[in-house]
C-alpha positions in Angstrom: 115.7 48.5 96.3 113.3 51.5 97.5 111.2 54.1 96.2 113.4 56.9 97.5 116.4 55.1 96.0 114.2 55.0 92.8 113.3 58.5 92.6 117.3 59.3 93.4 118.2 56.9 90.2 115.7 58.2 87.8 116.6 62.0 88.9 120.5 61.3 87.8 119.4 59.2 84.8 117.5 62.6 84.0 120.4 64.8 84.3 122.6 62.4 82.4 120.1 62.7 79.5 120.5 66.1 79.7 124.5 66.3 80.1 125.7 63.2 78.2 129.3 64.8 78.0 129.8 64.8 81.8 130.8 61.5 83.3 128.4 60.0 85.6 129.2 56.7 87.7 127.3 54.6 89.7 128.7 52.4 92.5 126.0 50.0 93.9 127.2 49.4 97.8 124.0 47.3 98.7 125.1 44.2 100.6 128.9 45.4 100.4 129.1 47.0 104.0 133.1 47.1 103.4 132.8 49.0 99.9 130.3 51.5 101.5 132.5 51.8 104.7 135.3 52.3 102.7 133.5 55.2 100.4 132.5 56.9 103.8 136.2 56.8 105.1 137.8 57.8 102.0 135.4 61.0 101.2 135.1 61.5 105.1 130.9 61.6 104.9 128.9 59.1 106.7 127.2 56.4 104.3 123.2 57.0 103.9 121.1 55.4 101.0 120.8 56.8 98.3 123.6 59.0 98.0 125.1 61.3 95.7 128.7 62.9 95.0 129.9 65.4 92.9 133.6 65.3 93.1 136.5 67.8 92.2 139.9 66.5 92.5 139.0 63.0 94.0 137.3 64.6 96.9 133.6 65.5 97.3 132.8 69.0 96.5 129.1 68.8 97.1 127.0 65.6 98.4 123.4 64.9 98.6 120.9 61.9 99.9 117.4 61.1 99.7 115.1 63.6 98.7 118.1 66.2 97.8 119.0 64.5 94.8 117.2 66.4 92.0 118.6 66.8 88.3 118.1 70.6 88.8 120.4 70.4 92.2 123.2 68.0 90.6 123.1 70.4 87.5 123.6 73.4 90.0 126.7 71.6 91.8 128.2 70.6 88.6 128.0 73.4 86.0 127.9 73.3 82.6 
């Protein structure tokens, strides 16, 4: 939708390509305010877009937004 979101999507896709065994899920909240509010409430992190969560036990172990979302940053917080 925007250049920053496109860059984040490319970063996640690059991470996914390097680690095909790591589950990665994308939740598209554009135009779905109730869904973005639910995610923010459930994870206790204000909504920003783009936004990435690394979950452990169903809770955010790390989150990043905008240009913080890079393949190396994700790998550093996912491990493996």
